[in-house]
Biopython code that builds the backbone (N, CA, C, O; Angstrom):
import numpy as np
from Bio.PDB.StructureBuilder import StructureBuilder

atoms = [
    (1, "MET", "N", (-18.343, 15.115, 3.417)),
    (1, "MET", "CA", (-17.917, 14.425, 2.208)),
    (1, "MET", "C", (-19.111, 13.621, 1.692)),
    (1, "MET", "O", (-19.648, 12.759, 2.389)),
    (2, "ARG", "N", (-19.501, 13.915, 0.489)),
    (2, "ARG", "CA", (-20.586, 13.183, -0.143)),
    (2, "ARG", "C", (-20.003, 12.105, -1.041)),
    (2, "ARG", "O", (-19.054, 12.352, -1.786)),
    (3, "ILE", "N", (-20.577, 10.902, -0.966)),
    (3, "ILE", "CA", (-20.079, 9.773, -1.758)),
    (3, "ILE", "C", (-21.152, 9.365, -2.755)),
    (3, "ILE", "O", (-22.301, 9.129, -2.383)),
    (4, "GLN", "N", (-20.770, 9.286, -4.023)),
    (4, "GLN", "CA", (-21.685, 8.879, -5.088)),
    (4, "GLN", "C", (-21.137, 7.619, -5.743)),
    (4, "GLN", "O", (-19.979, 7.584, -6.159)),
    (5, "ILE", "N", (-21.974, 6.578, -5.834)),
    (5, "ILE", "CA", (-21.581, 5.298, -6.420)),
    (5, "ILE", "C", (-22.258, 5.139, -7.773)),
    (5, "ILE", "O", (-23.478, 5.268, -7.873)),
    (6, "ASN", "N", (-21.488, 4.863, -8.805)),
    (6, "ASN", "CA", (-22.008, 4.597, -10.145)),
    (6, "ASN", "C", (-21.563, 3.199, -10.556)),
    (6, "ASN", "O", (-20.379, 2.870, -10.476)),
    (7, "THR", "N", (-22.516, 2.377, -10.997)),
    (7, "THR", "CA", (-22.177, 1.026, -11.432)),
    (7, "THR", "C", (-22.501, 0.867, -12.906)),
    (7, "THR", "O", (-23.469, 1.436, -13.410)),
    (8, "HIS", "N", (-21.679, 0.085, -13.590)),
    (8, "HIS", "CA", (-21.904, -0.222, -14.994)),
    (8, "HIS", "C", (-21.567, -1.698, -15.183)),
    (8, "HIS", "O", (-20.440, -2.119, -14.923)),
    (9, "ASP", "N", (-22.524, -2.466, -15.626)),
    (9, "ASP", "CA", (-22.353, -3.911, -15.836)),
    (9, "ASP", "C", (-22.000, -4.665, -14.557)),
    (9, "ASP", "O", (-21.366, -5.719, -14.617)),
    (10, "THR", "N", (-22.403, -4.138, -13.401)),
    (10, "THR", "CA", (-22.214, -4.837, -12.135)),
    (10, "THR", "C", (-23.513, -4.779, -11.346)),
    (10, "THR", "O", (-24.343, -3.900, -11.576)),
    (11, "ALA", "N", (-23.691, -5.699, -10.428)),
    (11, "ALA", "CA", (-24.884, -5.695, -9.587)),
    (11, "ALA", "C", (-24.810, -4.502, -8.650)),
    (11, "ALA", "O", (-23.821, -4.336, -7.936)),
    (12, "GLY", "N", (-25.838, -3.675, -8.642)),
    (12, "GLY", "CA", (-25.807, -2.461, -7.841)),
    (12, "GLY", "C", (-27.036, -2.279, -6.982)),
    (12, "GLY", "O", (-27.662, -1.221, -7.045)),
    (13, "ASP", "N", (-27.417, -3.275, -6.171)),
    (13, "ASP", "CA", (-28.573, -3.114, -5.300)),
    (13, "ASP", "C", (-28.210, -2.223, -4.110)),
    (13, "ASP", "O", (-27.050, -1.845, -3.946)),
    (14, "ASP", "N", (-29.203, -1.887, -3.281)),
    (14, "ASP", "CA", (-28.989, -0.966, -2.165)),
    (14, "ASP", "C", (-27.999, -1.502, -1.136)),
    (14, "ASP", "O", (-27.207, -0.736, -0.588)),
    (15, "ASP", "N", (-28.033, -2.789, -0.871)),
    (15, "ASP", "CA", (-27.111, -3.386, 0.086)),
    (15, "ASP", "C", (-25.669, -3.267, -0.415)),
    (15, "ASP", "O", (-24.768, -2.899, 0.338)),
    (16, "PHE", "N", (-25.469, -3.580, -1.680)),
    (16, "PHE", "CA", (-24.141, -3.479, -2.291)),
    (16, "PHE", "C", (-23.644, -2.037, -2.250)),
    (16, "PHE", "O", (-22.495, -1.784, -1.886)),
    (17, "THR", "N", (-24.509, -1.093, -2.622)),
    (17, "THR", "CA", (-24.138, 0.319, -2.627)),
    (17, "THR", "C", (-23.770, 0.791, -1.220)),
    (17, "THR", "O", (-22.816, 1.549, -1.042)),
    (18, "GLY", "N", (-24.528, 0.340, -0.229)),
    (18, "GLY", "CA", (-24.233, 0.708, 1.153)),
    (18, "GLY", "C", (-22.885, 0.188, 1.622)),
    (18, "GLY", "O", (-22.151, 0.889, 2.319)),
    (19, "ARG", "N", (-22.558, -1.048, 1.239)),
    (19, "ARG", "CA", (-21.256, -1.606, 1.617)),
    (19, "ARG", "C", (-20.108, -0.857, 0.942)),
    (19, "ARG", "O", (-19.069, -0.620, 1.557)),
    (20, "VAL", "N", (-20.301, -0.486, -0.327)),
    (20, "VAL", "CA", (-19.262, 0.259, -1.049)),
    (20, "VAL", "C", (-19.082, 1.642, -0.416)),
    (20, "VAL", "O", (-17.951, 2.085, -0.216)),
    (21, "GLU", "N", (-20.183, 2.323, -0.099)),
    (21, "GLU", "CA", (-20.099, 3.627, 0.549)),
    (21, "GLU", "C", (-19.359, 3.540, 1.881)),
    (21, "GLU", "O", (-18.529, 4.393, 2.192)),
    (22, "ALA", "N", (-19.661, 2.512, 2.661)),
    (22, "ALA", "CA", (-18.997, 2.328, 3.955)),
    (22, "ALA", "C", (-17.503, 2.092, 3.774)),
    (22, "ALA", "O", (-16.693, 2.627, 4.531)),
    (23, "ALA", "N", (-17.135, 1.295, 2.777)),
    (23, "ALA", "CA", (-15.715, 1.026, 2.523)),
    (23, "ALA", "C", (-14.985, 2.300, 2.095)),
    (23, "ALA", "O", (-13.864, 2.552, 2.535)),
    (24, "ILE", "N", (-15.614, 3.093, 1.246)),
    (24, "ILE", "CA", (-15.001, 4.341, 0.778)),
    (24, "ILE", "C", (-14.871, 5.328, 1.937)),
    (24, "ILE", "O", (-13.826, 5.957, 2.105)),
    (25, "ALA", "N", (-15.931, 5.463, 2.736)),
    (25, "ALA", "CA", (-15.899, 6.383, 3.881)),
    (25, "ALA", "C", (-14.809, 5.982, 4.870)),
    (25, "ALA", "O", (-14.082, 6.839, 5.373)),
    (26, "ALA", "N", (-14.691, 4.691, 5.149)),
    (26, "ALA", "CA", (-13.661, 4.217, 6.078)),
    (26, "ALA", "C", (-12.264, 4.391, 5.491)),
    (26, "ALA", "O", (-11.331, 4.752, 6.209)),
    (27, "GLY", "N", (-12.113, 4.136, 4.199)),
    (27, "GLY", "CA", (-10.811, 4.229, 3.557)),
    (27, "GLY", "C", (-10.292, 5.647, 3.410)),
    (27, "GLY", "O", (-9.082, 5.872, 3.391)),
    (28, "LEU", "N", (-11.204, 6.604, 3.305)),
    (28, "LEU", "CA", (-10.798, 8.003, 3.120)),
    (28, "LEU", "C", (-11.181, 8.878, 4.307)),
    (28, "LEU", "O", (-11.252, 10.099, 4.169)),
    (29, "ASP", "N", (-11.429, 8.278, 5.475)),
    (29, "ASP", "CA", (-11.926, 9.028, 6.624)),
    (29, "ASP", "C", (-10.979, 10.129, 7.085)),
    (29, "ASP", "O", (-11.445, 11.169, 7.550)),
    (30, "ARG", "N", (-9.682, 9.941, 6.973)),
    (30, "ARG", "CA", (-8.761, 10.985, 7.437)),
    (30, "ARG", "C", (-8.764, 12.218, 6.541)),
    (30, "ARG", "O", (-8.263, 13.271, 6.935)),
    (31, "PHE", "N", (-9.330, 12.095, 5.330)),
    (31, "PHE", "CA", (-9.434, 13.227, 4.412)),
    (31, "PHE", "C", (-10.845, 13.821, 4.381)),
    (31, "PHE", "O", (-11.086, 14.774, 3.641)),
    (32, "ALA", "N", (-11.769, 13.287, 5.157)),
    (32, "ALA", "CA", (-13.183, 13.659, 5.069)),
    (32, "ALA", "C", (-13.412, 15.163, 5.202)),
    (32, "ALA", "O", (-14.250, 15.721, 4.494)),
    (33, "SER", "N", (-12.691, 15.817, 6.087)),
    (33, "SER", "CA", (-12.894, 17.256, 6.280)),
    (33, "SER", "C", (-12.351, 18.079, 5.116)),
    (33, "SER", "O", (-12.698, 19.252, 4.978)),
    (34, "GLN", "N", (-11.515, 17.490, 4.285)),
    (34, "GLN", "CA", (-10.903, 18.214, 3.174)),
    (34, "GLN", "C", (-11.522, 17.868, 1.825)),
    (34, "GLN", "O", (-11.143, 18.451, 0.810)),
    (35, "LEU", "N", (-12.471, 16.928, 1.794)),
    (35, "LEU", "CA", (-13.102, 16.514, 0.538)),
    (35, "LEU", "C", (-14.554, 16.959, 0.502)),
    (35, "LEU", "O", (-15.271, 16.860, 1.497)),
    (36, "THR", "N", (-14.980, 17.451, -0.658)),
    (36, "THR", "CA", (-16.388, 17.815, -0.813)),
    (36, "THR", "C", (-17.197, 16.653, -1.374)),
    (36, "THR", "O", (-18.334, 16.425, -0.962)),
    (37, "ARG", "N", (-16.608, 15.919, -2.316)),
    (37, "ARG", "CA", (-17.332, 14.818, -2.947)),
    (37, "ARG", "C", (-16.363, 13.757, -3.430)),
    (37, "ARG", "O", (-15.239, 14.052, -3.837)),
    (38, "VAL", "N", (-16.823, 12.507, -3.376)),
    (38, "VAL", "CA", (-16.070, 11.378, -3.908)),
    (38, "VAL", "C", (-17.003, 10.603, -4.827)),
    (38, "VAL", "O", (-18.081, 10.182, -4.407)),
    (39, "GLU", "N", (-16.600, 10.413, -6.066)),
    (39, "GLU", "CA", (-17.376, 9.623, -7.017)),
    (39, "GLU", "C", (-16.645, 8.312, -7.255)),
    (39, "GLU", "O", (-15.434, 8.288, -7.476)),
    (40, "VAL", "N", (-17.404, 7.221, -7.206)),
    (40, "VAL", "CA", (-16.847, 5.889, -7.415)),
    (40, "VAL", "C", (-17.552, 5.279, -8.619)),
    (40, "VAL", "O", (-18.781, 5.211, -8.651)),
    (41, "HIS", "N", (-16.791, 4.839, -9.597)),
    (41, "HIS", "CA", (-17.327, 4.195, -10.788)),
    (41, "HIS", "C", (-16.846, 2.744, -10.800)),
    (41, "HIS", "O", (-15.645, 2.475, -10.837)),
    (42, "LEU", "N", (-17.796, 1.820, -10.769)),
    (42, "LEU", "CA", (-17.482, 0.396, -10.791)),
    (42, "LEU", "C", (-17.955, -0.188, -12.110)),
    (42, "LEU", "O", (-19.068, 0.090, -12.558)),
    (43, "ALA", "N", (-17.108, -0.997, -12.731)),
    (43, "ALA", "CA", (-17.480, -1.569, -14.023)),
    (43, "ALA", "C", (-16.845, -2.940, -14.206)),
    (43, "ALA", "O", (-15.796, -3.250, -13.640)),
    (44, "ASP", "N", (-17.513, -3.739, -15.011)),
    (44, "ASP", "CA", (-16.982, -5.022, -15.456)),
    (44, "ASP", "C", (-16.450, -4.778, -16.860)),
    (44, "ASP", "O", (-17.226, -4.614, -17.800)),
    (45, "VAL", "N", (-15.143, -4.752, -17.004)),
    (45, "VAL", "CA", (-14.509, -4.363, -18.256)),
    (45, "VAL", "C", (-14.887, -5.287, -19.406)),
    (45, "VAL", "O", (-15.121, -4.821, -20.521)),
    (46, "ASN", "N", (-14.948, -6.589, -19.148)),
    (46, "ASN", "CA", (-15.246, -7.556, -20.199)),
    (46, "ASN", "C", (-16.716, -7.929, -20.289)),
    (46, "ASN", "O", (-17.067, -8.873, -20.998)),
    (47, "ALA", "N", (-17.580, -7.211, -19.589)),
    (47, "ALA", "CA", (-19.013, -7.503, -19.531)),
    (47, "ALA", "C", (-19.250, -8.929, -19.062)),
    (47, "ALA", "O", (-18.881, -9.264, -17.937)),
    (48, "SER", "N", (-19.846, -9.772, -19.877)),
    (48, "SER", "CA", (-20.187, -11.127, -19.435)),
    (48, "SER", "C", (-19.024, -12.113, -19.542)),
    (48, "SER", "O", (-19.097, -13.203, -18.974)),
    (49, "LYS", "N", (-17.966, -11.761, -20.245)),
    (49, "LYS", "CA", (-16.805, -12.642, -20.359)),
    (49, "LYS", "C", (-16.008, -12.604, -19.056)),
    (49, "LYS", "O", (-16.040, -11.612, -18.327)),
    (50, "HIS", "N", (-15.309, -13.671, -18.778)),
    (50, "HIS", "CA", (-14.467, -13.710, -17.592)),
    (50, "HIS", "C", (-13.008, -13.647, -18.004)),
    (50, "HIS", "O", (-12.616, -14.144, -19.060)),
    (51, "GLY", "N", (-12.227, -13.035, -17.158)),
    (51, "GLY", "CA", (-10.808, -12.943, -17.436)),
    (51, "GLY", "C", (-10.092, -12.331, -16.251)),
    (51, "GLY", "O", (-10.733, -11.840, -15.322)),
    (52, "PRO", "N", (-8.784, -12.354, -16.275)),
    (52, "PRO", "CA", (-8.036, -11.768, -15.169)),
    (52, "PRO", "C", (-8.182, -10.250, -15.153)),
    (52, "PRO", "O", (-8.145, -9.596, -16.196)),
    (53, "ALA", "N", (-8.346, -9.712, -13.970)),
    (53, "ALA", "CA", (-8.418, -8.258, -13.767)),
    (53, "ALA", "C", (-9.473, -7.610, -14.646)),
    (53, "ALA", "O", (-9.193, -6.626, -15.332)),
    (54, "ASP", "N", (-10.694, -8.156, -14.631)),
    (54, "ASP", "CA", (-11.734, -7.575, -15.478)),
    (54, "ASP", "C", (-12.713, -6.681, -14.726)),
    (54, "ASP", "O", (-13.672, -6.193, -15.324)),
    (55, "LYS", "N", (-12.498, -6.451, -13.419)),
    (55, "LYS", "CA", (-13.335, -5.530, -12.640)),
    (55, "LYS", "C", (-12.526, -4.256, -12.407)),
    (55, "LYS", "O", (-11.356, -4.305, -12.026)),
    (56, "ARG", "N", (-13.180, -3.106, -12.646)),
    (56, "ARG", "CA", (-12.479, -1.829, -12.533)),
    (56, "ARG", "C", (-13.182, -0.922, -11.528)),
    (56, "ARG", "O", (-14.410, -0.847, -11.486)),
    (57, "CYS", "N", (-12.379, -0.238, -10.724)),
    (57, "CYS", "CA", (-12.880, 0.774, -9.799)),
    (57, "CYS", "C", (-12.131, 2.069, -10.076)),
    (57, "CYS", "O", (-10.901, 2.107, -10.037)),
    (58, "MET", "N", (-12.877, 3.121, -10.353)),
    (58, "MET", "CA", (-12.290, 4.441, -10.554)),
    (58, "MET", "C", (-12.830, 5.342, -9.451)),
    (58, "MET", "O", (-14.043, 5.442, -9.266)),
    (59, "ILE", "N", (-11.937, 5.995, -8.724)),
    (59, "ILE", "CA", (-12.322, 6.904, -7.653)),
    (59, "ILE", "C", (-11.871, 8.304, -8.031)),
    (59, "ILE", "O", (-10.700, 8.538, -8.329)),
    (60, "GLU", "N", (-12.823, 9.234, -8.014)),
    (60, "GLU", "CA", (-12.510, 10.643, -8.252)),
    (60, "GLU", "C", (-12.831, 11.396, -6.967)),
    (60, "GLU", "O", (-13.977, 11.408, -6.519)),
    (61, "ALA", "N", (-11.823, 12.019, -6.382)),
    (61, "ALA", "CA", (-11.993, 12.771, -5.143)),
    (61, "ALA", "C", (-11.836, 14.256, -5.447)),
    (61, "ALA", "O", (-10.971, 14.661, -6.223)),
    (62, "ARG", "N", (-12.690, 15.053, -4.817)),
    (62, "ARG", "CA", (-12.656, 16.495, -5.042)),
    (62, "ARG", "C", (-12.298, 17.227, -3.749)),
    (62, "ARG", "O", (-13.171, 17.510, -2.929)),
    (63, "PRO", "N", (-11.006, 17.533, -3.570)),
    (63, "PRO", "CA", (-10.595, 18.280, -2.371)),
    (63, "PRO", "C", (-10.964, 19.757, -2.503)),
    (63, "PRO", "O", (-10.987, 20.306, -3.605)),
    (64, "THR", "N", (-11.251, 20.390, -1.371)),
    (64, "THR", "CA", (-11.548, 21.817, -1.393)),
    (64, "THR", "C", (-10.299, 22.590, -1.784)),
    (64, "THR", "O", (-9.201, 22.283, -1.320)),
    (65, "HIS", "N", (-10.465, 23.587, -2.631)),
    (65, "HIS", "CA", (-9.395, 24.474, -3.080)),
    (65, "HIS", "C", (-8.276, 23.753, -3.838)),
    (65, "HIS", "O", (-7.157, 24.262, -3.909)),
    (66, "HIS", "N", (-8.557, 22.594, -4.396)),
    (66, "HIS", "CA", (-7.583, 21.844, -5.198)),
    (66, "HIS", "C", (-8.303, 21.247, -6.406)),
    (66, "HIS", "O", (-9.530, 21.144, -6.427)),
    (67, "GLN", "N", (-7.531, 20.865, -7.391)),
    (67, "GLN", "CA", (-8.087, 20.174, -8.555)),
    (67, "GLN", "C", (-8.508, 18.767, -8.147)),
    (67, "GLN", "O", (-7.898, 18.179, -7.254)),
    (68, "PRO", "N", (-9.550, 18.212, -8.789)),
    (68, "PRO", "CA", (-9.945, 16.829, -8.500)),
    (68, "PRO", "C", (-8.827, 15.862, -8.855)),
    (68, "PRO", "O", (-8.037, 16.114, -9.764)),
    (69, "VAL", "N", (-8.771, 14.758, -8.130)),
    (69, "VAL", "CA", (-7.810, 13.702, -8.424)),
    (69, "VAL", "C", (-8.577, 12.424, -8.718)),
    (69, "VAL", "O", (-9.608, 12.157, -8.101)),
    (70, "ALA", "N", (-8.078, 11.640, -9.651)),
    (70, "ALA", "CA", (-8.739, 10.396, -10.026)),
    (70, "ALA", "C", (-7.715, 9.272, -10.103)),
    (70, "ALA", "O", (-6.588, 9.460, -10.560)),
    (71, "VAL", "N", (-8.138, 8.099, -9.644)),
    (71, "VAL", "CA", (-7.297, 6.901, -9.716)),
    (71, "VAL", "C", (-8.149, 5.741, -10.206)),
    (71, "VAL", "O", (-9.366, 5.730, -10.020)),
    (72, "THR", "N", (-7.507, 4.772, -10.828)),
    (72, "THR", "CA", (-8.184, 3.587, -11.332)),
    (72, "THR", "C", (-7.398, 2.349, -10.943)),
    (72, "THR", "O", (-6.167, 2.352, -10.939)),
    (73, "HIS", "N", (-8.135, 1.280, -10.613)),
    (73, "HIS", "CA", (-7.483, 0.009, -10.318)),
    (73, "HIS", "C", (-8.349, -1.112, -10.877)),
    (73, "HIS", "O", (-9.571, -1.091, -10.735)),
    (74, "GLN", "N", (-7.711, -2.090, -11.512)),
    (74, "GLN", "CA", (-8.402, -3.267, -12.032)),
    (74, "GLN", "C", (-7.944, -4.492, -11.270)),
    (74, "GLN", "O", (-6.767, -4.628, -10.936)),
    (75, "ALA", "N", (-8.901, -5.396, -10.994)),
    (75, "ALA", "CA", (-8.602, -6.615, -10.250)),
    (75, "ALA", "C", (-9.591, -7.695, -10.656)),
    (75, "ALA", "O", (-10.465, -7.472, -11.494)),
    (76, "GLU", "N", (-9.442, -8.868, -10.052)),
    (76, "GLU", "CA", (-10.312, -9.999, -10.380)),
    (76, "GLU", "C", (-11.708, -9.857, -9.785)),
    (76, "GLU", "O", (-12.669, -10.389, -10.341)),
    (77, "THR", "N", (-11.837, -9.143, -8.657)),
    (77, "THR", "CA", (-13.140, -8.956, -8.014)),
    (77, "THR", "C", (-13.345, -7.479, -7.708)),
    (77, "THR", "O", (-12.394, -6.699, -7.658)),
    (78, "ILE", "N", (-14.610, -7.111, -7.504)),
    (78, "ILE", "CA", (-14.943, -5.727, -7.160)),
    (78, "ILE", "C", (-14.301, -5.317, -5.831)),
    (78, "ILE", "O", (-13.713, -4.237, -5.768)),
    (79, "PRO", "N", (-14.386, -6.131, -4.758)),
    (79, "PRO", "CA", (-13.735, -5.718, -3.504)),
    (79, "PRO", "C", (-12.229, -5.488, -3.646)),
    (79, "PRO", "O", (-11.689, -4.552, -3.056)),
    (80, "LEU", "N", (-11.550, -6.332, -4.420)),
    (80, "LEU", "CA", (-10.118, -6.128, -4.632)),
    (80, "LEU", "C", (-9.850, -4.858, -5.449)),
    (80, "LEU", "O", (-8.875, -4.151, -5.196)),
    (81, "ALA", "N", (-10.703, -4.574, -6.412)),
    (81, "ALA", "CA", (-10.551, -3.356, -7.213)),
    (81, "ALA", "C", (-10.767, -2.119, -6.345)),
    (81, "ALA", "O", (-10.056, -1.125, -6.492)),
    (82, "ILE", "N", (-11.747, -2.176, -5.441)),
    (82, "ILE", "CA", (-12.004, -1.050, -4.534)),
    (82, "ILE", "C", (-10.814, -0.844, -3.603)),
    (82, "ILE", "O", (-10.356, 0.283, -3.418)),
    (83, "ASP", "N", (-10.313, -1.930, -3.017)),
    (83, "ASP", "CA", (-9.165, -1.822, -2.112)),
    (83, "ASP", "C", (-7.946, -1.230, -2.805)),
    (83, "ASP", "O", (-7.263, -0.375, -2.241)),
    (84, "GLY", "N", (-7.669, -1.678, -4.023)),
    (84, "GLY", "CA", (-6.529, -1.153, -4.767)),
    (84, "GLY", "C", (-6.693, 0.319, -5.109)),
    (84, "GLY", "O", (-5.742, 1.094, -5.011)),
    (85, "ALA", "N", (-7.907, 0.705, -5.512)),
    (85, "ALA", "CA", (-8.158, 2.103, -5.853)),
    (85, "ALA", "C", (-8.086, 2.984, -4.607)),
    (85, "ALA", "O", (-7.599, 4.113, -4.680)),
    (86, "LEU", "N", (-8.564, 2.484, -3.465)),
    (86, "LEU", "CA", (-8.470, 3.255, -2.225)),
    (86, "LEU", "C", (-7.022, 3.495, -1.823)),
    (86, "LEU", "O", (-6.667, 4.591, -1.389)),
    (87, "GLU", "N", (-6.196, 2.482, -1.965)),
    (87, "GLU", "CA", (-4.774, 2.635, -1.632)),
    (87, "GLU", "C", (-4.133, 3.699, -2.515)),
    (87, "GLU", "O", (-3.377, 4.541, -2.030)),
    (88, "LYS", "N", (-4.435, 3.662, -3.805)),
    (88, "LYS", "CA", (-3.892, 4.669, -4.721)),
    (88, "LYS", "C", (-4.432, 6.053, -4.384)),
    (88, "LYS", "O", (-3.688, 7.033, -4.413)),
    (89, "ALA", "N", (-5.732, 6.140, -4.063)),
    (89, "ALA", "CA", (-6.341, 7.434, -3.742)),
    (89, "ALA", "C", (-5.703, 8.037, -2.492)),
    (89, "ALA", "O", (-5.453, 9.241, -2.450)),
    (90, "ARG", "N", (-5.437, 7.213, -1.472)),
    (90, "ARG", "CA", (-4.793, 7.722, -0.261)),
    (90, "ARG", "C", (-3.410, 8.294, -0.573)),
    (90, "ARG", "O", (-3.046, 9.350, -0.056)),
    (91, "ARG", "N", (-2.636, 7.602, -1.418)),
    (91, "ARG", "CA", (-1.302, 8.099, -1.777)),
    (91, "ARG", "C", (-1.388, 9.417, -2.541)),
    (91, "ARG", "O", (-0.637, 10.351, -2.262)),
    (92, "VAL", "N", (-2.304, 9.488, -3.503)),
    (92, "VAL", "CA", (-2.438, 10.702, -4.309)),
    (92, "VAL", "C", (-2.924, 11.869, -3.450)),
    (92, "VAL", "O", (-2.427, 12.987, -3.591)),
    (93, "LEU", "N", (-3.889, 11.621, -2.564)),
    (93, "LEU", "CA", (-4.397, 12.691, -1.701)),
    (93, "LEU", "C", (-3.345, 13.139, -0.692)),
    (93, "LEU", "O", (-3.237, 14.329, -0.396)),
    (94, "ASP", "N", (-2.572, 12.196, -0.166)),
    (94, "ASP", "CA", (-1.472, 12.577, 0.731)),
    (94, "ASP", "C", (-0.533, 13.552, 0.039)),
    (94, "ASP", "O", (-0.126, 14.556, 0.624)),
    (95, "LYS", "N", (-0.197, 13.257, -1.192)),
    (95, "LYS", "CA", (0.719, 14.108, -1.946)),
    (95, "LYS", "C", (0.069, 15.444, -2.302)),
    (95, "LYS", "O", (0.700, 16.493, -2.174)),
    (96, "ALA", "N", (-1.184, 15.414, -2.746)),
    (96, "ALA", "CA", (-1.869, 16.635, -3.164)),
    (96, "ALA", "C", (-2.147, 17.574, -1.999)),
    (96, "ALA", "O", (-2.110, 18.794, -2.161)),
    (97, "LEU", "N", (-2.418, 17.024, -0.848)),
    (97, "LEU", "CA", (-2.779, 17.841, 0.310)),
    (97, "LEU", "C", (-1.619, 18.049, 1.272)),
    (97, "LEU", "O", (-1.818, 18.597, 2.357)),
    (98, "ALA", "N", (-0.429, 17.632, 0.909)),
    (98, "ALA", "CA", (0.732, 17.745, 1.794)),
    (98, "ALA", "C", (1.067, 19.192, 2.118)),
    (98, "ALA", "O", (1.613, 19.470, 3.186)),
    (99, "SER", "N", (0.752, 20.114, 1.226)),
    (99, "SER", "CA", (1.077, 21.517, 1.477)),
    (99, "SER", "C", (0.234, 22.115, 2.596)),
    (99, "SER", "O", (0.531, 23.212, 3.069)),
    (100, "ARG", "N", (-0.809, 21.416, 3.027)),
    (100, "ARG", "CA", (-1.670, 21.938, 4.093)),
    (100, "ARG", "C", (-1.115, 21.685, 5.483)),
    (100, "ARG", "O", (-1.586, 22.284, 6.450)),
    (101, "THR", "N", (-0.142, 20.828, 5.602)),
    (101, "THR", "CA", (0.461, 20.579, 6.917)),
    (101, "THR", "C", (1.973, 20.655, 6.806)),
    (101, "THR", "O", (2.557, 20.361, 5.763)),
    (102, "ASP", "N", (2.571, 21.043, 7.872)),
    (102, "ASP", "CA", (4.013, 21.099, 7.954)),
    (102, "ASP", "C", (4.555, 19.684, 8.105)),
    (102, "ASP", "O", (3.821, 18.793, 8.533)),
    (103, "HIS", "N", (5.793, 19.459, 7.771)),
    (103, "HIS", "CA", (6.386, 18.133, 7.908)),
    (103, "HIS", "C", (6.458, 17.679, 9.357)),
    (103, "HIS", "O", (6.572, 16.484, 9.627)),
    (104, "LYS", "N", (6.394, 18.612, 10.281)),
    (104, "LYS", "CA", (6.435, 18.262, 11.695)),
    (104, "LYS", "C", (5.041, 18.041, 12.272)),
    (104, "LYS", "O", (4.888, 17.863, 13.481)),
    (105, "GLY", "N", (4.027, 18.052, 11.414)),
    (105, "GLY", "CA", (2.671, 17.748, 11.855)),
    (105, "GLY", "C", (1.847, 18.941, 12.281)),
    (105, "GLY", "O", (0.686, 18.784, 12.659)),
    (106, "ARG", "N", (2.425, 20.140, 12.227)),
    (106, "ARG", "CA", (1.673, 21.334, 12.606)),
    (106, "ARG", "C", (0.952, 21.899, 11.392)),
    (106, "ARG", "O", (1.410, 21.721, 10.263)),
    (107, "PRO", "N", (-0.184, 22.587, 11.610)),
    (107, "PRO", "CA", (-0.893, 23.192, 10.473)),
    (107, "PRO", "C", (-0.024, 24.225, 9.770)),
    (107, "PRO", "O", (0.746, 24.943, 10.407)),
    (108, "SER", "N", (-0.155, 24.289, 8.481)),
    (108, "SER", "CA", (0.588, 25.238, 7.679)),
    (108, "SER", "C", (-0.075, 26.606, 7.739)),
    (108, "SER", "O", (-1.274, 26.701, 8.000)),
    (109, "VAL", "N", (0.680, 27.649, 7.503)),
    (109, "VAL", "CA", (0.138, 28.996, 7.428)),
    (109, "VAL", "C", (-0.844, 29.076, 6.265)),
    (109, "VAL", "O", (-1.852, 29.778, 6.351)),
    (110, "ARG", "N", (-0.558, 28.360, 5.181)),
    (110, "ARG", "CA", (-1.435, 28.351, 4.006)),
    (110, "ARG", "C", (-2.808, 27.790, 4.333)),
    (110, "ARG", "O", (-3.797, 28.214, 3.735)),
    (111, "ASP", "N", (-2.899, 26.849, 5.267)),
    (111, "ASP", "CA", (-4.174, 26.244, 5.631)),
    (111, "ASP", "C", (-5.121, 27.288, 6.219)),
    (111, "ASP", "O", (-6.324, 27.243, 5.960)),
    (112, "ASN", "N", (-4.593, 28.230, 7.008)),
    (112, "ASN", "CA", (-5.423, 29.270, 7.599)),
    (112, "ASN", "C", (-5.922, 30.239, 6.546)),
    (112, "ASN", "O", (-7.013, 30.792, 6.686)),
    (113, "GLU", "N", (-5.144, 30.458, 5.489)),
    (113, "GLU", "CA", (-5.562, 31.347, 4.411)),
    (113, "GLU", "C", (-6.701, 30.756, 3.607)),
    (113, "GLU", "O", (-7.494, 31.508, 3.041)),
    (114, "LEU", "N", (-6.812, 29.448, 3.534)),
    (114, "LEU", "CA", (-7.833, 28.793, 2.727)),
    (114, "LEU", "C", (-9.196, 28.812, 3.395)),
    (114, "LEU", "O", (-10.215, 28.651, 2.724)),
    (115, "ARG", "N", (-9.228, 29.004, 4.687)),
    (115, "ARG", "CA", (-10.518, 28.961, 5.413)),
    (115, "ARG", "C", (-11.206, 30.261, 5.403)),
    (115, "ARG", "O", (-12.293, 30.388, 5.966)),
]
sb = StructureBuilder()
sb.init_structure("model")
sb.init_model(0)
sb.init_chain("A")
sb.init_seg("    ")
for serial, (resi, resn, name, xyz) in enumerate(atoms, 1):
    if name == "N":
        sb.init_residue(resn, " ", resi, " ")
    sb.init_atom(name, np.array(xyz, "f"), 0.0, 1.0, " ", f" {name:<3s}", serial, name[0])
structure = sb.get_structure()
């Protein structure tokens, strides 16, 4: 799983990017074998103005053999926006990839056809 971080109107030094990559990798680790790429877009919606929920995190995940899924979350801080977007991404990926496993936890017949 390759992770790409894009920042707009936010501080994006190497240390910050590394922390964001680590958070994304940890948050989506159970899907790592099923994802080819994850793009994260971080932005300050109001630019220099301050206001409630003005930081936005958009996560686009690209599962193999499925359409890409994207989620967005806005919060007061970048870490809160990332956490909210990760929670939404996990729910969407669980639903999108549910056909790959049986409800009893065994691999689906369809999963073997995809490999």
